[in-house]
TORPAMAR-554283 format. One record per residue (C-alpha): x, y, z; residue in three letters. Coordinates in steps of 0.02 Angstrom, whole numbers, plus 50000, padded with zeros to 5 digits. Layout:
BEGIN
u,v,w,type
X,Y,Z,ALA $
...
***
This chain:
BEGIN
u,v,w,type
56801,53888,42895,UNK $
56852,53995,43024,UNK $
56956,53951,43146,UNK $
56914,53857,43330,UNK $
56955,53947,43477,UNK $
57095,53889,43567,UNK $
57010,53809,43716,UNK $
56909,53696,43579,UNK $
57062,53658,43500,UNK $
57133,53600,43646,UNK $
56971,53472,43688,UNK $
56991,53403,43493,UNK $
57174,53375,43528,UNK $
57124,53292,43686,UNK $
56977,53188,43621,UNK $
57115,53114,43495,UNK $
57249,53077,43631,UNK $
57106,53006,43761,UNK $
57119,53162,43889,UNK $
57025,53308,43939,UNK $
57085,53478,43980,UNK $
57148,53413,44151,UNK $
57250,53268,44060,UNK $
57110,53155,44120,UNK $
57041,53016,43974,UNK $
56914,53094,43860,UNK $
56735,53051,43908,UNK $
56592,53036,43816,UNK $
56525,53209,43860,UNK $
56702,53297,43786,UNK $
56655,53233,43619,UNK $
56468,53263,43639,UNK $
56515,53440,43677,UNK $
56598,53483,43511,UNK $
56436,53422,43417,UNK $
56322,53530,43520,UNK $
56439,53701,43523,UNK $
56459,53655,43338,UNK $
56259,53641,43304,UNK $
56243,53805,43413,UNK $
56360,53899,43289,UNK $
56270,53854,43131,UNK $
56196,54015,43044,UNK $
56088,53889,42946,UNK $
55990,53786,43075,UNK $
55845,53856,43159,UNK $
55855,53959,43330,UNK $
55774,53840,43429,UNK $
55890,53690,43381,UNK $
56022,53813,43411,UNK $
55969,53863,43570,UNK $
55951,53684,43628,UNK $
56113,53636,43571,UNK $
56185,53776,43684,UNK $
56095,53730,43825,UNK $
56164,53553,43807,UNK $
56342,53603,43768,UNK $
56323,53729,43926,UNK $
56266,53600,44055,UNK $
56427,53473,44011,UNK $
56539,53626,44003,UNK $
56462,53661,44217,UNK $
56479,53478,44239,UNK $
56656,53480,44177,UNK $
56688,53650,44274,UNK $
56753,53713,44108,UNK $
56749,53916,44143,UNK $
56807,53971,43950,UNK $
56678,53835,43873,UNK $
56550,53899,43991,UNK $
56561,54077,43959,UNK $
56553,54031,43767,UNK $
56408,53943,43784,UNK $
56323,54088,43887,UNK $
56369,54206,43740,UNK $
56293,54103,43625,UNK $
56136,54075,43746,UNK $
56108,54262,43749,UNK $
56128,54302,43604,UNK $
56001,54184,43520,UNK $
55877,54212,43646,UNK $
55894,54400,43592,UNK $
55863,54354,43427,UNK $
55704,54258,43478,UNK $
55652,54415,43570,UNK $
55632,54314,43732,UNK $
55704,54472,43833,UNK $
55665,54400,44001,UNK $
55752,54235,43966,UNK $
55891,54331,43892,UNK $
55933,54434,44052,UNK $
55976,54317,44185,UNK $
56086,54225,44049,UNK $
56192,54394,43998,UNK $
56189,54459,44200,UNK $
56272,54258,44219,UNK $
56407,54279,44070,UNK $
56446,54471,44142,UNK $
56485,54371,44314,UNK $
56607,54221,44237,UNK $
56680,54348,44114,UNK $
56733,54450,44286,UNK $
56794,54292,44366,UNK $
56917,54247,44212,UNK $
56971,54415,44171,UNK $
56882,54400,44004,UNK $
56863,54583,43960,UNK $
56790,54555,43799,UNK $
56634,54447,43869,UNK $
56600,54558,44012,UNK $
56580,54706,43886,UNK $
56474,54588,43781,UNK $
56376,54530,43932,UNK $
56348,54753,43959,UNK $
56278,54777,43781,UNK $
56173,54641,43792,UNK $
56096,54685,43951,UNK $
56084,54849,43877,UNK $
56000,54806,43722,UNK $
55861,54689,43831,UNK $
55834,54867,43929,UNK $
55815,54973,43782,UNK $
55682,54839,43727,UNK $
55597,54838,43887,UNK $
55586,55047,43889,UNK $
55708,55061,44010,UNK $
55824,55192,43906,UNK $
55931,55272,44065,UNK $
55979,55090,44125,UNK $
56021,55051,43935,UNK $
56129,55204,43911,UNK $
56230,55151,44071,UNK $
56256,55006,44007,UNK $
56328,55053,43857,UNK $
56439,55151,43919,UNK $
56502,55023,44042,UNK $
56518,54891,43872,UNK $
56613,55050,43788,UNK $
56736,55072,43931,UNK $
56785,54894,43906,UNK $
56793,54880,43723,UNK $
56901,55038,43710,UNK $
57013,54964,43864,UNK $
57024,54814,43744,UNK $
57044,54918,43584,UNK $
56926,54815,43507,UNK $
56855,55002,43399,UNK $
56721,54908,43306,UNK $
56633,54855,43466,UNK $
56662,55009,43540,UNK $
56567,55112,43403,UNK $
56437,54985,43405,UNK $
56409,55031,43577,UNK $
56414,55192,43553,UNK $
56279,55175,43407,UNK $
56142,55094,43521,UNK $
56181,55209,43666,UNK $
56134,55335,43516,UNK $
55964,55255,43481,UNK $
55925,55261,43689,UNK $
55964,55446,43666,UNK $
55850,55485,43523,UNK $
55719,55367,43637,UNK $
55733,55490,43776,UNK $
55724,55630,43661,UNK $
55910,55683,43704,UNK $
55925,55724,43504,UNK $
56095,55805,43538,UNK $
56200,55669,43624,UNK $
56100,55536,43493,UNK $
56168,55640,43345,UNK $
56346,55666,43422,UNK $
56353,55470,43456,UNK $
56292,55416,43286,UNK $
56387,55544,43189,UNK $
56571,55505,43259,UNK $
56536,55303,43251,UNK $
56477,55343,43075,UNK $
56625,55433,43016,UNK $
56753,55309,43097,UNK $
56671,55155,43022,UNK $
56670,55240,42846,UNK $
56868,55265,42884,UNK $
56886,55077,42931,UNK $
56763,55023,42773,UNK $
56672,54928,42920,UNK $
56493,54922,42813,UNK $
56390,54822,42923,UNK $
56417,54948,43065,UNK $
56395,55090,42937,UNK $
56230,55037,42892,UNK $
56174,55043,43065,UNK $
56244,55197,43112,UNK $
56183,55292,42973,UNK $
55999,55193,43000,UNK $
56025,55281,43188,UNK $
56050,55454,43103,UNK $
55890,55423,42982,UNK $
55791,55397,43126,UNK $
55870,55530,43237,UNK $
55839,55663,43095,UNK $
55668,55598,43062,UNK $
55606,55639,43235,UNK $
55662,55812,43203,UNK $
55562,55859,43044,UNK $
55731,55841,42942,UNK $
55652,55731,42815,UNK $
55743,55754,42660,UNK $
55932,55717,42751,UNK $
55833,55563,42850,UNK $
55767,55489,42683,UNK $
55974,55520,42622,UNK $
56054,55422,42751,UNK $
55914,55265,42748,UNK $
55931,55264,42559,UNK $
56125,55234,42620,UNK $
56107,55104,42743,UNK $
55987,55015,42601,UNK $
56149,55022,42514,UNK $
56252,54973,42613,UNK $
56132,54809,42685,UNK $
56094,54766,42476,UNK $
56277,54745,42454,UNK $
56299,54631,42600,UNK $
56147,54531,42581,UNK $
56073,54572,42740,UNK $
55902,54532,42736,UNK $
55831,54577,42891,UNK $
55925,54737,42889,UNK $
55852,54788,42702,UNK $
55677,54747,42799,UNK $
55720,54853,42906,UNK $
55764,54986,42793,UNK $
55620,54994,42685,UNK $
55524,55002,42849,UNK $
55627,55148,42892,UNK $
55590,55242,42712,UNK $
55424,55213,42727,UNK $
55403,55288,42897,UNK $
55492,55458,42807,UNK $
55378,55462,42678,UNK $
55230,55429,42780,UNK $
55298,55578,42890,UNK $
55273,55701,42703,UNK $
55101,55620,42679,UNK $
55150,55527,42519,UNK $
55056,55394,42559,UNK $
55076,55281,42413,UNK $
55242,55291,42422,UNK $
55264,55245,42615,UNK $
55133,55092,42567,UNK $
55258,55025,42422,UNK $
55393,55018,42550,UNK $
55318,54955,42685,UNK $
55242,54796,42599,UNK $
55422,54758,42547,UNK $
55479,54764,42701,UNK $
55337,54639,42776,UNK $
55361,54536,42632,UNK $
55526,54504,42686,UNK $
55500,54494,42890,UNK $
55351,54364,42860,UNK $
55502,54239,42795,UNK $
55663,54317,42891,UNK $
55571,54434,43034,UNK $
55516,54414,43203,UNK $
55351,54426,43273,UNK $
55367,54594,43347,UNK $
55460,54665,43194,UNK $
55308,54606,43070,UNK $
55194,54690,43187,UNK $
55290,54844,43173,UNK $
55274,54852,42983,UNK $
55083,54809,43004,UNK $
55066,54945,43115,UNK $
55133,55068,42996,UNK $
55029,55004,42848,UNK $
54885,55014,42955,UNK $
54936,55196,43025,UNK $
54950,55267,42816,UNK $
54779,55159,42770,UNK $
54709,55263,42904,UNK $
54764,55419,42864,UNK $
54693,55388,42685,UNK $
54540,55332,42784,UNK $
54540,55173,42700,UNK $
54472,55109,42883,UNK $
54427,54918,42835,UNK $
54602,54888,42758,UNK $
54663,54983,42902,UNK $
54588,54889,43045,UNK $
54633,54735,42958,UNK $
54820,54756,42978,UNK $
54805,54841,43140,UNK $
54716,54665,43203,UNK $
54843,54580,43111,UNK $
54992,54664,43209,UNK $
54894,54661,43379,UNK $
54884,54477,43355,UNK $
55078,54472,43350,UNK $
55097,54571,43499,UNK $
55123,54503,43681,UNK $
55059,54621,43817,UNK $
55173,54564,43956,UNK $
55349,54548,43842,UNK $
55303,54711,43731,UNK $
55197,54821,43812,UNK $
55240,54980,43729,UNK $
55208,54892,43566,UNK $
55046,54809,43628,UNK $
54974,54977,43680,UNK $
55017,55040,43515,UNK $
54926,54922,43404,UNK $
54770,54920,43535,UNK $
54770,55125,43519,UNK $
54780,55121,43338,UNK $
54619,54971,43341,UNK $
54537,55079,43471,UNK $
54538,55242,43348,UNK $
54488,55115,43211,UNK $
54345,55055,43303,UNK $
54272,55251,43357,UNK $
54273,55290,43181,UNK $
54189,55161,43123,UNK $
54037,55176,43259,UNK $
54079,55015,43343,UNK $
54086,55101,43519,UNK $
54065,54946,43632,UNK $
54211,54838,43556,UNK $
54319,55032,43572,UNK $
54277,55036,43743,UNK $
54324,54822,43808,UNK $
54519,54876,43739,UNK $
54537,55052,43782,UNK $
54497,54991,43965,UNK $
54624,54840,43947,UNK $
54747,54993,43882,UNK $
54722,55097,44048,UNK $
54752,54935,44145,UNK $
54921,54913,44080,UNK $
54967,55088,44052,UNK $
54989,55110,44227,UNK $
55184,55150,44241,UNK $
55252,55329,44245,UNK $
55352,55277,44062,UNK $
55201,55272,44007,UNK $
55122,55447,44010,UNK $
55088,55460,43815,UNK $
54994,55302,43803,UNK $
54901,55375,43969,UNK $
54849,55541,43889,UNK $
54801,55465,43724,UNK $
54683,55324,43801,UNK $
54596,55454,43907,UNK $
54557,55551,43754,UNK $
54496,55396,43664,UNK $
54388,55360,43808,UNK $
54318,55519,43842,UNK $
54257,55525,43650,UNK $
54199,55332,43667,UNK $
54098,55406,43831,UNK $
54031,55536,43743,UNK $
53977,55454,43589,UNK $
53884,55324,43710,UNK $
53797,55464,43788,UNK $
53898,55445,43962,UNK $
53929,55632,44000,UNK $
54000,55616,44183,UNK $
54121,55479,44121,UNK $
54166,55589,43988,UNK $
54186,55739,44092,UNK $
54287,55615,44197,UNK $
54416,55575,44068,UNK $
54408,55744,43987,UNK $
54475,55804,44186,UNK $
54615,55663,44179,UNK $
54661,55712,44004,UNK $
54704,55872,44057,UNK $
54798,55824,44213,UNK $
54913,55733,44097,UNK $
54942,55845,44004,UNK $
54999,55960,44130,UNK $
55115,55827,44182,UNK $
55174,55784,44000,UNK $
55203,56001,43960,UNK $
55383,56002,44037,UNK $
55443,55851,43973,UNK $
55369,55881,43805,UNK $
55452,56062,43827,UNK $
55619,55999,43867,UNK $
55604,55889,43696,UNK $
55565,56035,43591,UNK $
55694,56124,43626,UNK $
55842,55991,43628,UNK $
55750,55972,43442,UNK $
55760,56142,43384,UNK $
55946,56150,43474,UNK $
56000,55982,43360,UNK $
55914,56037,43206,UNK $
56066,56180,43212,UNK $
56211,56072,43288,UNK $
56169,55944,43144,UNK $
56226,56033,43011,UNK $
56366,56135,43119,UNK $
56439,55955,43177,UNK $
56442,55889,42994,UNK $
56522,56048,42953,UNK $
56664,56021,43100,UNK $
56682,55852,43027,UNK $
56708,55905,42840,UNK $
56817,56051,42899,UNK $
56934,55946,43014,UNK $
56960,55833,42861,UNK $
57007,55981,42747,UNK $
57125,56048,42884,UNK $
57211,55878,42888,UNK $
57271,55861,42700,UNK $
57305,56058,42696,UNK $
57436,56032,42869,UNK $
57514,55876,42764,UNK $
57543,55959,42609,UNK $
57611,56133,42681,UNK $
57725,56000,42790,UNK $
57808,55955,42652,UNK $
57819,56113,42580,UNK $
57878,56238,42697,UNK $
57874,56209,42896,UNK $
57894,56396,42947,UNK $
57764,56453,42813,UNK $
57659,56328,42896,UNK $
57684,56384,43085,UNK $
57650,56561,43033,UNK $
57496,56525,42936,UNK $
57429,56421,43085,UNK $
57475,56572,43200,UNK $
57367,56673,43084,UNK $
57229,56538,43073,UNK $
57199,56518,43254,UNK $
57193,56700,43274,UNK $
57042,56716,43140,UNK $
56953,56563,43213,UNK $
56958,56627,43385,UNK $
56894,56793,43311,UNK $
56764,56690,43232,UNK $
56735,56589,43367,UNK $
56679,56749,43465,UNK $
56557,56824,43350,UNK $
56486,56653,43311,UNK $
56459,56618,43502,UNK $
56375,56786,43518,UNK $
56287,56741,43353,UNK $
56236,56576,43429,UNK $
56160,56645,43583,UNK $
56047,56781,43505,UNK $
55971,56629,43387,UNK $
55954,56518,43542,UNK $
55866,56654,43638,UNK $
55751,56675,43466,UNK $
55712,56512,43475,UNK $
55671,56496,43660,UNK $
55529,56636,43647,UNK $
55470,56545,43494,UNK $
55457,56386,43546,UNK $
55368,56448,43713,UNK $
55268,56551,43639,UNK $
55199,56409,43502,UNK $
55183,56302,43664,UNK $
55081,56435,43750,UNK $
54968,56451,43594,UNK $
54961,56261,43593,UNK $
54908,56250,43767,UNK $
54796,56409,43761,UNK $
54698,56324,43612,UNK $
54687,56149,43705,UNK $
54618,56232,43853,UNK $
54492,56354,43761,UNK $
54426,56179,43670,UNK $
54418,56098,43825,UNK $
54309,56235,43921,UNK $
54187,56256,43775,UNK $
54176,56078,43770,UNK $
54138,56063,43947,UNK $
54012,56194,43936,UNK $
53945,56104,43773,UNK $
53924,55935,43894,UNK $
53854,56025,44038,UNK $
53717,56130,43932,UNK $
53660,55974,43818,UNK $
53648,55881,44014,UNK $
53526,56021,44099,UNK $
53361,56005,44108,UNK $
53325,56202,44118,UNK $
53314,56301,43967,UNK $
53365,56443,44056,UNK $
53525,56345,44105,UNK $
53559,56287,43930,UNK $
53535,56468,43853,UNK $
53655,56535,43987,UNK $
53788,56404,43950,UNK $
53776,56414,43769,UNK $
53798,56606,43769,UNK $
53944,56581,43901,UNK $
54015,56454,43771,UNK $
53990,56575,43634,UNK $
54081,56708,43711,UNK $
54227,56596,43750,UNK $
54230,56538,43577,UNK $
54235,56699,43504,UNK $
54400,56736,43609,UNK $
54472,56559,43521,UNK $
54431,56617,43354,UNK $
54541,56780,43381,UNK $
54674,56672,43452,UNK $
54669,56553,43317,UNK $
54701,56694,43198,UNK $
54838,56740,43299,UNK $
54898,56558,43282,UNK $
54889,56507,43127,UNK $
54981,56657,43032,UNK $
55128,56766,43047,UNK $
55051,56891,43171,UNK $
55091,57082,43138,UNK $
55003,57146,43275,UNK $
54833,57181,43144,UNK $
54685,57073,43138,UNK $
54596,57064,42972,UNK $
54412,57107,43038,UNK $
54319,57010,42882,UNK $
54380,56866,42943,UNK $
54376,56884,43123,UNK $
54182,56928,43108,UNK $
54145,56788,42968,UNK $
54217,56648,43104,UNK $
54094,56722,43246,UNK $
53946,56754,43135,UNK $
53979,56580,43073,UNK $
54001,56487,43266,UNK $
53827,56570,43312,UNK $
53746,56529,43153,UNK $
53794,56338,43174,UNK $
53724,56348,43359,UNK $
53574,56447,43305,UNK $
53538,56349,43139,UNK $
53505,56178,43239,UNK $
53338,56280,43295,UNK $
53292,56410,43159,UNK $
53302,56419,42961,UNK $
53435,56570,42931,UNK $
53564,56637,42844,UNK $
53714,56780,42852,UNK $
53827,56862,42743,UNK $
53969,56992,42749,UNK $
54014,57107,42641,UNK $
54193,57125,42587,UNK $
54319,57227,42662,UNK $
54511,57249,42705,UNK $
54492,57338,42875,UNK $
54610,57307,43003,UNK $
54630,57322,43194,UNK $
54745,57298,43341,UNK $
54725,57141,43479,UNK $
54636,57252,43607,UNK $
54495,57325,43501,UNK $
54479,57171,43402,UNK $
54441,57081,43550,UNK $
54327,57212,43607,UNK $
54244,57213,43424,UNK $
54209,57027,43433,UNK $
54136,57000,43607,UNK $
53997,57146,43552,UNK $
53955,57077,43384,UNK $
53958,56906,43463,UNK $
53813,56976,43585,UNK $
53725,57076,43453,UNK $
53716,56921,43338,UNK $
53657,56811,43503,UNK $
53508,56940,43509,UNK $
53460,56952,43338,UNK $
53455,56743,43326,UNK $
53359,56727,43480,UNK $
53232,56869,43455,UNK $
53231,56921,43258,UNK $
53073,56822,43216,UNK $
53043,56861,43027,UNK $
52854,56870,42983,UNK $
52884,56747,42834,UNK $
53031,56663,42766,UNK $
53210,56629,42853,UNK $
53312,56743,42952,UNK $
53413,56848,42843,UNK $
53585,56948,42930,UNK $
53693,57053,42831,UNK $
53863,57122,42898,UNK $
53959,57265,42819,UNK $
54110,57348,42859,UNK $
54192,57500,42824,UNK $
54321,57638,42869,UNK $
54298,57830,42844,UNK $
54429,57930,42905,UNK $
54510,57830,43043,UNK $
54329,57786,43093,UNK $
54258,57608,43091,UNK $
54077,57570,43042,UNK $
53993,57413,43074,UNK $
53807,57384,43020,UNK $
53713,57243,43041,UNK $
53531,57208,42968,UNK $
53396,57083,42994,UNK $
53225,57050,42912,UNK $
53165,57016,43093,UNK $
52999,57084,43188,UNK $
53009,57264,43262,UNK $
53073,57276,43432,UNK $
53098,57434,43545,UNK $
53271,57476,43541,UNK $
53265,57647,43661,UNK $
53167,57552,43788,UNK $
53298,57394,43790,UNK $
53447,57487,43805,UNK $
53383,57614,43938,UNK $
53330,57465,44036,UNK $
53465,57351,44001,UNK $
53370,57189,43994,UNK $
53463,57055,44008,UNK $
53649,57009,44037,UNK $
53701,57036,43842,UNK $
53652,57219,43827,UNK $
53723,57270,43987,UNK $
53885,57166,43924,UNK $
53869,57269,43775,UNK $
53862,57439,43826,UNK $
54015,57393,43953,UNK $
54111,57342,43813,UNK $
54055,57493,43702,UNK $
54135,57617,43847,UNK $
54293,57516,43826,UNK $
54300,57538,43647,UNK $
54232,57693,43664,UNK $
54102,57658,43540,UNK $
53925,57722,43493,UNK $
53792,57614,43462,UNK $
53625,57663,43376,UNK $
53455,57524,43335,UNK $
53362,57590,43187,UNK $
53196,57512,43113,UNK $
53214,57520,42910,UNK $
53121,57435,42766,UNK $
53030,57318,42871,UNK $
53193,57265,42957,UNK $
53306,57328,43087,UNK $
53487,57401,43101,UNK $
53616,57407,43223,UNK $
53763,57529,43190,UNK $
53927,57512,43296,UNK $
54045,57672,43251,UNK $
54207,57686,43347,UNK $
54390,57754,43323,UNK $
54553,57648,43263,UNK $
54683,57659,43354,UNK $
54846,57750,43319,UNK $
54956,57572,43338,UNK $
54850,57515,43164,UNK $
***
């Protein structure tokens, strides 16, 4: 049985002798206070009953002007509201607790008030404010030497830093707290620290380390019989398996978590796990089950109290409506998301929703609305670019510092043991060794600092190139998409043909960029793969209107970037002309492409079975923009292009010299 606080003991004694703390006779309210506060503290009682009892006790304390009992009631009330997910009601209670604590000089209660305010700010996605209040709480706990609560505040601050993408500070706070909690054998807090570390490592794609921390947290919580904590650990482990695409394993842990949360968890925690199950089912293309779980998750969300969670569940349900062609339902829900996601902190939701609305309007054949949301999505991507760039750079930095800080902690512990042993043996020997060690560490530090700077410069360059490639790819896709929409929308055949040709030219450049982006690019392009992708793209567009086939002979010829771009654009125009004008007398259109290299000369042959055409006249008169573009590109490539008629078919022969750089 736990000890009662001093002021409750005083009230109990006064009740026995017929007096209250002021020396007056005991009233019926004093006895009622003890009854209510006992119910409010009873962990076996239901939360609403405990909350009502705490409110009744607070009313009696306020009437009797008992400051310390009132502080105790406010602490209980705030804690119970937090556990009931009533954050808007909890916030004024916590603020009042802080004011009362300042008046009475109660540093502990003041720190608890700030810590609870920070928890509420985190739940409302106001992470900068949350960090500020965690730091204030931590300073108060440190001042009264409450180590457990101090490091709890650091763990909570680590979670907030993680949510704003500052992984370096998140990891630093959490690893320090975990080390101290482990030494203090504070298992409950250690489980929380391990959970935070696991979530940080998952976010920076170090899934094996993340899984190890989550499993350690699960073992601690199982030893403590912490049902809510166990459910949370099951959910976290499932998320790691989901990231590794091990969907069966992920679902196993999600369903374990859900079973526990149905009995012991809050609506919000159940909705989180239901969302994870729906996302996993979606990835497995089991859209019926995914819709069922996503609908259940959304039914538990409150669009006013939990906007972020509601939009997450709604967005997933919109995606499911879309893949199941339920576009009217998708549109209604997506427009609701658009109304709620109207704050700068919800830019990611705005972008995802704009992309969904673009696709929905496209499928509903509302091209103007689709174009509007395509432009909006592009603007949002630009807004998010700087934020995401900084976040990705921080991720790369913490991936290195994660190991570095763990090594530093391990090294510090070993050094302490060595120093203790050497002190016992020989003091002068330790001093000499320490001097040598400091010199060596200084030299290593100089070398290591130089190496880190080189690594950081390289990582930043690689990251910038990766982001640049990603943006180029997205912009090419957006431009070709807009051209396709405009081509489908116009009623003028000539305009449609011109837009399609422009789309194919841009797509050819996009194909070359894709080859660079998807492989370890070493300055060389495999011509066969490049040409095959271009031919496939034009074939797909042209085959909608006519029966055709194409083939390409195997080849290992490689070109440098500049020659590959020019060659691809020439082939794009030649193939477009073949599909456009070659009308075989009978049967499908057949195209054969051959690539040869002979003494640094690259020879490309395009043969088709179409009708004969006067190539010399077409070349001389340069009819059409395509022929002009072919001649212009050929002059830049320093290539010769000849056209022949042979065996009832047309042959285009392209020859040029390879550059010395390949």
